[in-house]
N, CA, C, O and the ligand as a Tripos MOL2 file, in Angstrom:
@<TRIPOS>MOLECULE
protein
  285   283    72     0     0
PROTEIN
NO_CHARGES

@<TRIPOS>ATOM
      1 N          -3.5120  -28.7780   10.8690 N.3       1 MET1
      2 CA         -2.3460  -28.1760   10.1270 C.3       1 MET1
      3 C          -1.7690  -27.2630   11.2250 C.2       1 MET1
      4 O          -2.4140  -26.5630   12.0060 O.2       1 MET1
      5 N          -0.5470  -27.3880   11.1440 N.am      2 ILE2
      6 CA          0.2900  -26.5080   12.2430 C.3       2 ILE2
      7 C           0.9860  -25.4560   11.3690 C.2       2 ILE2
      8 O           1.6940  -25.7230   10.3980 O.2       2 ILE2
      9 N           0.6880  -24.1670   11.8490 N.am      3 LEU3
     10 CA          1.2420  -22.9890   11.1440 C.3       3 LEU3
     11 C           2.7620  -22.8530   12.0440 C.2       3 LEU3
     12 O           2.8480  -22.9900   13.2640 O.2       3 LEU3
     13 N           3.9220  -22.5470   11.0950 N.am      4 GLU4
     14 CA          5.0710  -22.3370   11.6490 C.3       4 GLU4
     15 C           4.9120  -20.8390   12.4010 C.2       4 GLU4
     16 O           4.3360  -19.9280   11.8070 O.2       4 GLU4
     17 N           5.3180  -20.7010   13.3920 N.am      5 PRO5
     18 CA          5.2930  -19.2720   13.9980 C.3       5 PRO5
     19 C           6.4010  -18.3510   13.0860 C.2       5 PRO5
     20 O           7.4730  -18.7030   12.5930 O.2       5 PRO5
     21 N           5.8070  -17.2100   13.0620 N.am      6 ILE6
     22 CA          6.8000  -16.2890   12.0540 C.3       6 ILE6
     23 C           7.7690  -15.5440   13.1860 C.2       6 ILE6
     24 O           7.3900  -14.9080   14.1690 O.2       6 ILE6
     25 N           9.0330  -15.7920   12.7850 N.am      7 HIS7
     26 CA         10.0180  -15.2990   13.8140 C.3       7 HIS7
     27 C          10.4070  -13.7300   13.2730 C.2       7 HIS7
     28 O          10.5840  -13.4310   12.0920 O.2       7 HIS7
     29 N          10.4860  -12.9030   14.3130 N.am      8 CYS8
     30 CA         10.9540  -11.6290   13.7970 C.3       8 CYS8
     31 C          12.4650  -11.6570   13.3520 C.2       8 CYS8
     32 O          13.1940  -12.2860   14.1200 O.2       8 CYS8
     33 N          13.0060  -11.1480   12.3640 N.am      9 PRO9
     34 CA         14.2190  -11.1100   11.8570 C.3       9 PRO9
     35 C          15.0740  -10.4090   12.7870 C.2       9 PRO9
     36 O          16.2710  -10.6830   12.8760 O.2       9 PRO9
     37 N          14.4730   -9.4490   13.5370 N.am     10 ASN10
     38 CA         15.3290   -8.3900   14.3370 C.3      10 ASN10
     39 C          15.6800   -8.8180   15.7550 C.2      10 ASN10
     40 O          16.7190   -8.4680   16.3140 O.2      10 ASN10
     41 N          14.6350   -9.6920   16.3710 N.am     11 CYS11
     42 CA         14.7600   -9.9050   17.7060 C.3      11 CYS11
     43 C          14.4280  -11.4370   17.9230 C.2      11 CYS11
     44 O          14.4910  -11.9580   19.0360 O.2      11 CYS11
     45 N          14.1270  -12.0120   16.9530 N.am     12 ASP12
     46 CA         13.7640  -13.5780   16.7720 C.3      12 ASP12
     47 C          12.4640  -13.8400   17.6520 C.2      12 ASP12
     48 O          12.0990  -14.9800   17.9400 O.2      12 ASP12
     49 N          11.9180  -12.8960   17.9810 N.am     13 GLY13
     50 CA         10.5870  -13.1380   18.6940 C.3      13 GLY13
     51 C           9.4310  -13.7140   17.9330 C.2      13 GLY13
     52 O           9.5480  -13.5610   16.7170 O.2      13 GLY13
     53 N           8.3040  -14.3600   18.3390 N.am     14 ILE14
     54 CA          7.3430  -14.9770   17.6540 C.3      14 ILE14
     55 C           5.8810  -14.1850   18.0460 C.2      14 ILE14
     56 O           4.7770  -14.6120   17.7070 O.2      14 ILE14
     57 N           6.0800  -13.1000   18.7320 N.am     15 GLU15
     58 CA          4.7250  -12.2230   18.8370 C.3      15 GLU15
     59 C           4.7270  -11.4000   17.6100 C.2      15 GLU15
     60 O           5.0880  -10.2240   17.6570 O.2      15 GLU15
     61 N           4.3310  -11.9780   16.4840 N.am     16 VAL16
     62 CA          4.5430  -11.3320   15.1940 C.3      16 VAL16
     63 C           2.9150  -11.3760   14.7290 C.2      16 VAL16
     64 O           2.2930  -12.4370   14.7850 O.2      16 VAL16
     65 N           2.3730  -10.2890   14.3280 N.am     17 ILE17
     66 CA          1.0760  -10.0230   13.6800 C.3      17 ILE17
     67 C           1.2610   -9.6190   12.3150 C.2      17 ILE17
     68 O           2.2000   -8.9120   11.9510 O.2      17 ILE17
     69 N           0.2480  -10.1270   11.4600 N.am     18 LYS18
     70 CA          0.2540   -9.4200    9.9990 C.3      18 LYS18
     71 C          -0.1050   -7.7160   10.2790 C.2      18 LYS18
     72 O          -0.8000   -7.2420   11.1780 O.2      18 LYS18
     73 N           0.5210   -7.1090    9.3390 N.am     19 HIS19
     74 CA          0.4070   -5.4550    9.6480 C.3      19 HIS19
     75 C           0.2580   -4.8540    8.2730 C.2      19 HIS19
     76 O           0.9670   -3.9080    7.9290 O.2      19 HIS19
     77 N          -0.6100   -5.3600    7.5170 N.am     20 GLY20
     78 CA         -0.9330   -4.8990    6.2780 C.3      20 GLY20
     79 C           0.0230   -5.1930    5.1680 C.2      20 GLY20
     80 O           0.8500   -6.0910    5.3230 O.2      20 GLY20
     81 N          -0.0280   -4.4930    4.0430 N.am     21 THR21
     82 CA          0.9110   -4.8900    2.9640 C.3      21 THR21
     83 C           1.7300   -3.5420    2.6810 C.2      21 THR21
     84 O           1.4990   -2.4930    3.2820 O.2      21 THR21
     85 N           2.5920   -3.6730    1.8180 N.am     22 THR22
     86 CA          3.5230   -2.6470    1.4620 C.3      22 THR22
     87 C           2.7740   -2.2520    0.1000 C.2      22 THR22
     88 O           1.8580   -2.9240   -0.3750 O.2      22 THR22
     89 N           3.3100   -1.0130   -0.4970 N.am     23 ALA23
     90 CA          2.8220   -0.5470   -1.5720 C.3      23 ALA23
     91 C           2.9410   -1.4090   -2.7530 C.2      23 ALA23
     92 O           2.1570   -1.2750   -3.6920 O.2      23 ALA23
     93 N           3.9600   -2.3640   -2.7620 N.am     24 ASP24
     94 CA          4.0000   -3.2820   -4.0320 C.3      24 ASP24
     95 C           3.2840   -4.5850   -3.5450 C.2      24 ASP24
     96 O           3.5800   -5.6290   -4.1260 O.2      24 ASP24
     97 N           2.5000   -4.6130   -2.6740 N.am     25 GLY25
     98 CA          1.6580   -5.7330   -2.2060 C.3      25 GLY25
     99 C           2.2800   -6.8840   -1.3740 C.2      25 GLY25
    100 O           1.6410   -7.9310   -1.2710 O.2      25 GLY25
    101 N           3.5160   -6.7510   -0.7620 N.am     26 LYS26
    102 CA          4.1430   -7.7140    0.0010 C.3      26 LYS26
    103 C           3.5330   -7.6560    1.2690 C.2      26 LYS26
    104 O           3.0550   -6.6150    1.7190 O.2      26 LYS26
    105 N           3.5320   -8.9190    1.9640 N.am     27 GLN27
    106 CA          2.8760   -8.8390    3.3440 C.3      27 GLN27
    107 C           3.8220   -8.2860    4.2140 C.2      27 GLN27
    108 O           5.0120   -8.5670    4.0730 O.2      27 GLN27
    109 N           3.3520   -7.3720    5.2870 N.am     28 ARG28
    110 CA          3.8840   -6.7650    6.0230 C.3      28 ARG28
    111 C           3.8300   -7.2810    7.4340 C.2      28 ARG28
    112 O           2.6700   -7.5650    7.7330 O.2      28 ARG28
    113 N           4.7380   -7.5120    8.4560 N.am     29 TYR29
    114 CA          4.5560   -8.0790    9.5710 C.3      29 TYR29
    115 C           4.9740   -7.0280   10.7280 C.2      29 TYR29
    116 O           5.7800   -6.1220   10.5130 O.2      29 TYR29
    117 N           4.3870   -7.2250   11.8950 N.am     30 PHE30
    118 CA          4.6710   -6.3530   13.0040 C.3      30 PHE30
    119 C           5.0590   -7.2030   14.2710 C.2      30 PHE30
    120 O           4.3280   -8.0830   14.7260 O.2      30 PHE30
    121 N           6.2210   -6.8700   14.7700 N.am     31 CYS31
    122 CA          6.8270   -7.5620   15.9810 C.3      31 CYS31
    123 C           6.0410   -6.7980   17.2850 C.2      31 CYS31
    124 O           6.0450   -5.5720   17.3990 O.2      31 CYS31
    125 N           5.4800   -7.5560   18.0900 N.am     32 GLN32
    126 CA          4.6780   -7.0080   19.2040 C.3      32 GLN32
    127 C           5.7070   -6.8040   20.3050 C.2      32 GLN32
    128 O           5.3850   -5.9920   21.1730 O.2      32 GLN32
    129 N           6.9810   -7.4450   20.4280 N.am     33 SER33
    130 CA          8.0220   -7.3080   21.5530 C.3      33 SER33
    131 C           8.3950   -5.7680   21.7660 C.2      33 SER33
    132 O           8.9140   -5.0680   20.8960 O.2      33 SER33
    133 N           8.0450   -5.3390   23.0770 N.am     34 SER34
    134 CA          8.3280   -4.0850   23.1960 C.3      34 SER34
    135 C           9.8200   -3.5360   23.3400 C.2      34 SER34
    136 O          10.2220   -2.3860   23.5180 O.2      34 SER34
    137 N          10.6370   -4.9780   23.1800 N.am     35 GLU35
    138 CA         12.2990   -4.8700   23.2790 C.3      35 GLU35
    139 C          12.7110   -4.6880   21.8660 C.2      35 GLU35
    140 O          13.8780   -4.3470   21.6710 O.2      35 GLU35
    141 N          11.9220   -4.8650   20.8500 N.am     36 CYS36
    142 CA         12.2380   -5.0030   19.4240 C.3      36 CYS36
    143 C          12.4800   -3.4560   19.1050 C.2      36 CYS36
    144 O          11.7350   -2.5110   19.3670 O.2      36 CYS36
    145 N          13.6300   -3.4550   18.5170 N.am     37 SER37
    146 CA         13.8930   -1.9150   17.8530 C.3      37 SER37
    147 C          13.4930   -1.6470   16.6270 C.2      37 SER37
    148 O          13.5110   -0.4790   16.2380 O.2      37 SER37
    149 N          13.0660   -2.6680   15.8090 N.am     38 ARG38
    150 CA         12.7800   -2.5000   14.4900 C.3      38 ARG38
    151 C          11.1170   -2.6080   14.1720 C.2      38 ARG38
    152 O          10.6040   -1.7680   13.4320 O.2      38 ARG38
    153 N          10.3930   -3.5760   14.7110 N.am     39 ARG39
    154 CA          9.1590   -3.8030   14.8350 C.3      39 ARG39
    155 C           8.4190   -4.1440   13.3800 C.2      39 ARG39
    156 O           7.7250   -5.1540   13.2700 O.2      39 ARG39
    157 N           8.6000   -3.3280   12.4040 N.am     40 THR40
    158 CA          7.8950   -3.8870   11.2040 C.3      40 THR40
    159 C           8.8920   -4.4840   10.2080 C.2      40 THR40
    160 O          10.0130   -3.9980   10.0590 O.2      40 THR40
    161 N           8.4590   -5.5420    9.5380 N.am     41 PHE41
    162 CA          9.4000   -6.3110    8.6910 C.3      41 PHE41
    163 C           8.5000   -7.1050    7.5200 C.2      41 PHE41
    164 O           7.3540   -7.5360    7.6460 O.2      41 PHE41
    165 N           9.2250   -7.1560    6.5380 N.am     42 ILE42
    166 CA          8.6090   -8.1030    5.4030 C.3      42 ILE42
    167 C           9.3720   -9.2460    5.2720 C.2      42 ILE42
    168 O          10.5980   -9.2540    5.1600 O.2      42 ILE42
    169 N           8.4880  -10.4230    5.2890 N.am     43 LEU43
    170 CA          9.0340  -11.9070    5.4450 C.3      43 LEU43
    171 C           9.3840  -12.3830    4.0640 C.2      43 LEU43
    172 O          10.1370  -13.3550    3.9980 O.2      43 LEU43
    173 N           8.9830  -11.8850    3.0450 N.am     44 GLN44
    174 CA          9.2270  -12.4030    1.7000 C.3      44 GLN44
    175 C          10.7390  -12.5370    1.2470 C.2      44 GLN44
    176 O          11.2200  -13.4440    0.5680 O.2      44 GLN44
    177 N          11.4390  -11.3290    1.8230 N.am     45 TYR45
    178 CA         12.9990  -11.4450    1.4040 C.3      45 TYR45
    179 C          13.4780  -12.6790    1.9330 C.2      45 TYR45
    180 O          14.1780  -13.4010    1.2220 O.2      45 TYR45
    181 N          13.1640  -13.0260    3.1790 N.am     46 THR46
    182 CA         14.0290  -14.3360    3.5320 C.3      46 THR46
    183 C          13.3380  -15.7080    2.8880 C.2      46 THR46
    184 O          14.0010  -16.7430    2.8220 O.2      46 THR46
    185 N          12.0170  -15.6490    2.4360 N.am     47 TYR47
    186 CA         11.5430  -16.6500    1.8450 C.3      47 TYR47
    187 C          12.1050  -16.8400    0.2510 C.2      47 TYR47
    188 O          12.0770  -17.9160   -0.3470 O.2      47 TYR47
    189 N          12.5710  -15.6870   -0.2510 N.am     48 ALA48
    190 CA         13.0410  -15.8820   -1.7350 C.3      48 ALA48
    191 C          14.4410  -16.2800   -1.3970 C.2      48 ALA48
    192 O          15.0300  -16.7710   -2.3610 O.2      48 ALA48
    193 N          15.1690  -16.2010   -0.2440 N.am     49 GLY49
    194 CA         16.5810  -16.7770   -0.1770 C.3      49 GLY49
    195 C          17.4240  -15.6640   -0.8760 C.2      49 GLY49
    196 O          18.2250  -15.0850   -0.1410 O.2      49 GLY49
    197 N          17.3750  -15.3370   -1.9750 N.am     50 TYR50
    198 CA         18.0700  -14.2800   -2.6010 C.3      50 TYR50
    199 C          17.2210  -13.1380   -2.9030 C.2      50 TYR50
    200 O          16.0240  -13.1970   -3.1830 O.2      50 TYR50
    201 N          17.9940  -12.0170   -2.8160 N.am     51 SER51
    202 CA         17.3560  -10.8700   -3.5150 C.3      51 SER51
    203 C          17.6080  -10.7940   -5.0140 C.2      51 SER51
    204 O          18.6040  -11.2560   -5.5710 O.2      51 SER51
    205 N          16.6340  -10.1850   -5.5840 N.am     52 PRO52
    206 CA         16.8940  -10.0100   -7.2270 C.3      52 PRO52
    207 C          18.1420   -9.6660   -7.5630 C.2      52 PRO52
    208 O          18.6240  -10.2810   -8.5140 O.2      52 PRO52
    209 N          19.0070   -8.5860   -6.8700 N.am     53 GLU53
    210 CA         20.3340   -8.3700   -7.2710 C.3      53 GLU53
    211 C          21.2400   -9.7110   -7.1820 C.2      53 GLU53
    212 O          21.9860  -10.0450   -8.1030 O.2      53 GLU53
    213 N          21.1090  -10.3970   -6.0590 N.am     54 VAL54
    214 CA         22.1130  -11.4910   -5.8430 C.3      54 VAL54
    215 C          21.7460  -12.5230   -6.9160 C.2      54 VAL54
    216 O          22.7230  -13.0930   -7.3990 O.2      54 VAL54
    217 N          20.6240  -12.8630   -7.3600 N.am     55 LYS55
    218 CA         20.2650  -13.6600   -8.3040 C.3      55 LYS55
    219 C          21.0400  -13.1370   -9.6910 C.2      55 LYS55
    220 O          21.6890  -13.8650  -10.4420 O.2      55 LYS55
    221 N          20.8670  -12.0220   -9.8140 N.am     56 GLN56
    222 CA         21.3430  -11.5230  -11.1270 C.3      56 GLN56
    223 C          23.0170  -11.5990  -11.1540 C.2      56 GLN56
    224 O          23.6840  -11.8060  -12.1680 O.2      56 GLN56
    225 N          23.4600  -11.4170  -10.0070 N.am     57 GLN57
    226 CA         24.9600  -11.6610   -9.7710 C.3      57 GLN57
    227 C          25.2430  -13.1620  -10.3150 C.2      57 GLN57
    228 O          26.0270  -13.4480  -11.2210 O.2      57 GLN57
    229 N          24.5310  -13.9570   -9.6540 N.am     58 ILE58
    230 CA         24.7290  -15.3890   -9.9010 C.3      58 ILE58
    231 C          24.6860  -15.8660  -11.2670 C.2      58 ILE58
    232 O          25.4450  -16.6820  -11.7890 O.2      58 ILE58
    233 N          23.6030  -15.1940  -11.8330 N.am     59 SER59
    234 CA         23.3700  -15.7080  -13.2560 C.3      59 SER59
    235 C          24.6800  -15.1040  -14.1600 C.2      59 SER59
    236 O          25.1840  -15.7260  -15.0950 O.2      59 SER59
    237 N          25.0470  -14.0030  -13.7750 N.am     60 ASN60
    238 CA         26.0910  -13.4790  -14.3190 C.3      60 ASN60
    239 C          27.4150  -14.2250  -14.3360 C.2      60 ASN60
    240 O          28.2090  -14.3180  -15.2730 O.2      60 ASN60
    241 N          27.4940  -14.7410  -13.1060 N.am     61 MET61
    242 CA         28.7100  -15.5820  -12.8100 C.3      61 MET61
    243 C          28.7400  -16.8960  -13.5410 C.2      61 MET61
    244 O          29.7450  -17.5200  -13.8840 O.2      61 MET61
    245 N          27.5120  -17.2100  -13.7200 N.am     62 ALA62
    246 CA         27.4130  -18.4130  -14.5620 C.3      62 ALA62
    247 C          27.6360  -18.3620  -15.9120 C.2      62 ALA62
    248 O          28.1790  -19.2980  -16.4990 O.2      62 ALA62
    249 N          27.2770  -17.3770  -16.4560 N.am     63 ILE63
    250 CA         27.3430  -16.8090  -17.7750 C.3      63 ILE63
    251 C          29.0270  -16.7830  -18.0890 C.2      63 ILE63
    252 O          29.6540  -17.5020  -18.8660 O.2      63 ILE63
    253 N          29.5180  -15.7150  -17.2180 N.am     64 ASN64
    254 CA         31.1590  -15.5840  -17.3890 C.3      64 ASN64
    255 C          31.7720  -16.8450  -17.4170 C.2      64 ASN64
    256 O          32.5410  -17.1610  -18.3250 O.2      64 ASN64
    257 N          31.4230  -17.7470  -16.2840 N.am     65 GLY65
    258 CA         32.1480  -19.0950  -16.2160 C.3      65 GLY65
    259 C          31.8820  -19.9440  -17.4590 C.2      65 GLY65
    260 O          32.8220  -20.6500  -17.8230 O.2      65 GLY65
    261 N          30.9300  -19.9800  -18.0550 N.am     66 SER66
    262 CA         30.8550  -20.6460  -19.2860 C.3      66 SER66
    263 C          31.4150  -19.9590  -20.4920 C.2      66 SER66
    264 O          31.3420  -20.4370  -21.6240 O.2      66 SER66
    265 N          31.9260  -18.9200  -20.2250 N.am     67 ASP67
    266 CA         32.3100  -17.9390  -21.4850 C.3      67 ASP67
    267 C          33.8810  -18.0280  -21.4960 C.2      67 ASP67
    268 O          34.5330  -17.3210  -22.2640 O.2      67 ASP67
    269 N          34.5180  -18.9830  -20.5580 N.am     68 ILE68
    270 CA         35.9610  -18.9550  -21.0390 C.3      68 ILE68
    271 C          36.1470  -19.7110  -22.2190 C.2      68 ILE68
    272 O          35.5210  -20.7360  -22.4890 O.2      68 ILE68
    273 N          37.2010  -19.0760  -23.0580 N.am     69 PRO69
    274 CA         37.3590  -19.8070  -24.2970 C.3      69 PRO69
    275 C          38.2750  -20.9290  -24.0270 C.2      69 PRO69
    276 O          39.2410  -20.7940  -23.2760 O.2      69 PRO69
    277 N          37.9730  -22.1040  -24.6610 N.am     70 ASN70
    278 CA         39.0390  -23.1860  -24.7280 C.3      70 ASN70
    279 C          40.0280  -22.9980  -25.7020 C.2      70 ASN70
    280 O          39.7860  -22.5890  -26.8370 O.2      70 ASN70
    281 N          41.3730  -23.3510  -25.1870 N.am     71 PRO71
    282 CA         42.5410  -22.8020  -26.0060 C.3      71 PRO71
    283 C          42.4720  -24.0780  -27.2220 C.2      71 PRO71
    284 O          43.2680  -24.0800  -28.1610 O.2      71 PRO71
    285 ZN         11.2200   -8.0260   16.8890 Zn       72 ZN72
@<TRIPOS>BOND
     1     1     2 1
     2     2     3 1
     3     3     4 2
     4     3     5 am
     5     5     6 1
     6     6     7 1
     7     7     8 2
     8     7     9 am
     9     9    10 1
    10    10    11 1
    11    11    12 2
    12    11    13 am
    13    13    14 1
    14    14    15 1
    15    15    16 2
    16    15    17 am
    17    17    18 1
    18    18    19 1
    19    19    20 2
    20    19    21 am
    21    21    22 1
    22    22    23 1
    23    23    24 2
    24    23    25 am
    25    25    26 1
    26    26    27 1
    27    27    28 2
    28    27    29 am
    29    29    30 1
    30    30    31 1
    31    31    32 2
    32    31    33 am
    33    33    34 1
    34    34    35 1
    35    35    36 2
    36    35    37 am
    37    37    38 1
    38    38    39 1
    39    39    40 2
    40    39    41 am
    41    41    42 1
    42    42    43 1
    43    43    44 2
    44    43    45 am
    45    45    46 1
    46    46    47 1
    47    47    48 2
    48    47    49 am
    49    49    50 1
    50    50    51 1
    51    51    52 2
    52    51    53 am
    53    53    54 1
    54    54    55 1
    55    55    56 2
    56    55    57 am
    57    57    58 1
    58    58    59 1
    59    59    60 2
    60    59    61 am
    61    61    62 1
    62    62    63 1
    63    63    64 2
    64    63    65 am
    65    65    66 1
    66    66    67 1
    67    67    68 2
    68    67    69 am
    69    69    70 1
    70    70    71 1
    71    71    72 2
    72    71    73 am
    73    73    74 1
    74    74    75 1
    75    75    76 2
    76    75    77 am
    77    77    78 1
    78    78    79 1
    79    79    80 2
    80    79    81 am
    81    81    82 1
    82    82    83 1
    83    83    84 2
    84    83    85 am
    85    85    86 1
    86    86    87 1
    87    87    88 2
    88    87    89 am
    89    89    90 1
    90    90    91 1
    91    91    92 2
    92    91    93 am
    93    93    94 1
    94    94    95 1
    95    95    96 2
    96    95    97 am
    97    97    98 1
    98    98    99 1
    99    99   100 2
   100    99   101 am
   101   101   102 1
   102   102   103 1
   103   103   104 2
   104   103   105 am
   105   105   106 1
   106   106   107 1
   107   107   108 2
   108   107   109 am
   109   109   110 1
   110   110   111 1
   111   111   112 2
   112   111   113 am
   113   113   114 1
   114   114   115 1
   115   115   116 2
   116   115   117 am
   117   117   118 1
   118   118   119 1
   119   119   120 2
   120   119   121 am
   121   121   122 1
   122   122   123 1
   123   123   124 2
   124   123   125 am
   125   125   126 1
   126   126   127 1
   127   127   128 2
   128   127   129 am
   129   129   130 1
   130   130   131 1
   131   131   132 2
   132   131   133 am
   133   133   134 1
   134   134   135 1
   135   135   136 2
   136   135   137 am
   137   137   138 1
   138   138   139 1
   139   139   140 2
   140   139   141 am
   141   141   142 1
   142   142   143 1
   143   143   144 2
   144   143   145 am
   145   145   146 1
   146   146   147 1
   147   147   148 2
   148   147   149 am
   149   149   150 1
   150   150   151 1
   151   151   152 2
   152   151   153 am
   153   153   154 1
   154   154   155 1
   155   155   156 2
   156   155   157 am
   157   157   158 1
   158   158   159 1
   159   159   160 2
   160   159   161 am
   161   161   162 1
   162   162   163 1
   163   163   164 2
   164   163   165 am
   165   165   166 1
   166   166   167 1
   167   167   168 2
   168   167   169 am
   169   169   170 1
   170   170   171 1
   171   171   172 2
   172   171   173 am
   173   173   174 1
   174   174   175 1
   175   175   176 2
   176   175   177 am
   177   177   178 1
   178   178   179 1
   179   179   180 2
   180   179   181 am
   181   181   182 1
   182   182   183 1
   183   183   184 2
   184   183   185 am
   185   185   186 1
   186   186   187 1
   187   187   188 2
   188   187   189 am
   189   189   190 1
   190   190   191 1
   191   191   192 2
   192   191   193 am
   193   193   194 1
   194   194   195 1
   195   195   196 2
   196   195   197 am
   197   197   198 1
   198   198   199 1
   199   199   200 2
   200   199   201 am
   201   201   202 1
   202   202   203 1
   203   203   204 2
   204   203   205 am
   205   205   206 1
   206   206   207 1
   207   207   208 2
   208   207   209 am
   209   209   210 1
   210   210   211 1
   211   211   212 2
   212   211   213 am
   213   213   214 1
   214   214   215 1
   215   215   216 2
   216   215   217 am
   217   217   218 1
   218   218   219 1
   219   219   220 2
   220   219   221 am
   221   221   222 1
   222   222   223 1
   223   223   224 2
   224   223   225 am
   225   225   226 1
   226   226   227 1
   227   227   228 2
   228   227   229 am
   229   229   230 1
   230   230   231 1
   231   231   232 2
   232   231   233 am
   233   233   234 1
   234   234   235 1
   235   235   236 2
   236   235   237 am
   237   237   238 1
   238   238   239 1
   239   239   240 2
   240   239   241 am
   241   241   242 1
   242   242   243 1
   243   243   244 2
   244   243   245 am
   245   245   246 1
   246   246   247 1
   247   247   248 2
   248   247   249 am
   249   249   250 1
   250   250   251 1
   251   251   252 2
   252   251   253 am
   253   253   254 1
   254   254   255 1
   255   255   256 2
   256   255   257 am
   257   257   258 1
   258   258   259 1
   259   259   260 2
   260   259   261 am
   261   261   262 1
   262   262   263 1
   263   263   264 2
   264   263   265 am
   265   265   266 1
   266   266   267 1
   267   267   268 2
   268   267   269 am
   269   269   270 1
   270   270   271 1
   271   271   272 2
   272   271   273 am
   273   273   274 1
   274   274   275 1
   275   275   276 2
   276   275   277 am
   277   277   278 1
   278   278   279 1
   279   279   280 2
   280   279   281 am
   281   281   282 1
   282   282   283 1
   283   283   284 2
@<TRIPOS>SUBSTRUCTURE
     1 MET1         2 RESIDUE 1 A MET
     2 ILE2         6 RESIDUE 1 A ILE
     3 LEU3        10 RESIDUE 1 A LEU
     4 GLU4        14 RESIDUE 1 A GLU
     5 PRO5        18 RESIDUE 1 A PRO
     6 ILE6        22 RESIDUE 1 A ILE
     7 HIS7        26 RESIDUE 1 A HIS
     8 CYS8        30 RESIDUE 1 A CYS
     9 PRO9        34 RESIDUE 1 A PRO
    10 ASN10       38 RESIDUE 1 A ASN
    11 CYS11       42 RESIDUE 1 A CYS
    12 ASP12       46 RESIDUE 1 A ASP
    13 GLY13       50 RESIDUE 1 A GLY
    14 ILE14       54 RESIDUE 1 A ILE
    15 GLU15       58 RESIDUE 1 A GLU
    16 VAL16       62 RESIDUE 1 A VAL
    17 ILE17       66 RESIDUE 1 A ILE
    18 LYS18       70 RESIDUE 1 A LYS
    19 HIS19       74 RESIDUE 1 A HIS
    20 GLY20       78 RESIDUE 1 A GLY
    21 THR21       82 RESIDUE 1 A THR
    22 THR22       86 RESIDUE 1 A THR
    23 ALA23       90 RESIDUE 1 A ALA
    24 ASP24       94 RESIDUE 1 A ASP
    25 GLY25       98 RESIDUE 1 A GLY
    26 LYS26      102 RESIDUE 1 A LYS
    27 GLN27      106 RESIDUE 1 A GLN
    28 ARG28      110 RESIDUE 1 A ARG
    29 TYR29      114 RESIDUE 1 A TYR
    30 PHE30      118 RESIDUE 1 A PHE
    31 CYS31      122 RESIDUE 1 A CYS
    32 GLN32      126 RESIDUE 1 A GLN
    33 SER33      130 RESIDUE 1 A SER
    34 SER34      134 RESIDUE 1 A SER
    35 GLU35      138 RESIDUE 1 A GLU
    36 CYS36      142 RESIDUE 1 A CYS
    37 SER37      146 RESIDUE 1 A SER
    38 ARG38      150 RESIDUE 1 A ARG
    39 ARG39      154 RESIDUE 1 A ARG
    40 THR40      158 RESIDUE 1 A THR
    41 PHE41      162 RESIDUE 1 A PHE
    42 ILE42      166 RESIDUE 1 A ILE
    43 LEU43      170 RESIDUE 1 A LEU
    44 GLN44      174 RESIDUE 1 A GLN
    45 TYR45      178 RESIDUE 1 A TYR
    46 THR46      182 RESIDUE 1 A THR
    47 TYR47      186 RESIDUE 1 A TYR
    48 ALA48      190 RESIDUE 1 A ALA
    49 GLY49      194 RESIDUE 1 A GLY
    50 TYR50      198 RESIDUE 1 A TYR
    51 SER51      202 RESIDUE 1 A SER
    52 PRO52      206 RESIDUE 1 A PRO
    53 GLU53      210 RESIDUE 1 A GLU
    54 VAL54      214 RESIDUE 1 A VAL
    55 LYS55      218 RESIDUE 1 A LYS
    56 GLN56      222 RESIDUE 1 A GLN
    57 GLN57      226 RESIDUE 1 A GLN
    58 ILE58      230 RESIDUE 1 A ILE
    59 SER59      234 RESIDUE 1 A SER
    60 ASN60      238 RESIDUE 1 A ASN
    61 MET61      242 RESIDUE 1 A MET
    62 ALA62      246 RESIDUE 1 A ALA
    63 ILE63      250 RESIDUE 1 A ILE
    64 ASN64      254 RESIDUE 1 A ASN
    65 GLY65      258 RESIDUE 1 A GLY
    66 SER66      262 RESIDUE 1 A SER
    67 ASP67      266 RESIDUE 1 A ASP
    68 ILE68      270 RESIDUE 1 A ILE
    69 PRO69      274 RESIDUE 1 A PRO
    70 ASN70      278 RESIDUE 1 A ASN
    71 PRO71      282 RESIDUE 1 A PRO
    72 ZN72       285 GROUP 0 **** ****
């Protein structure tokens, strides 16, 4: 089984280690690159593709789109 390396979203480096979890239980990662300015990040945002806010906007648009009255 080959695990895909985790890329740092800031510097795209792969020297990334797990770094505990956030208060709401999300996996936190730590970029070990000394040139990286951000260092810690949470990967689940990119996994999800969209943030809850964007999902809400999309569903709102879908509702509005089907709400056009037929003349
Ligand atoms: Zn980095």
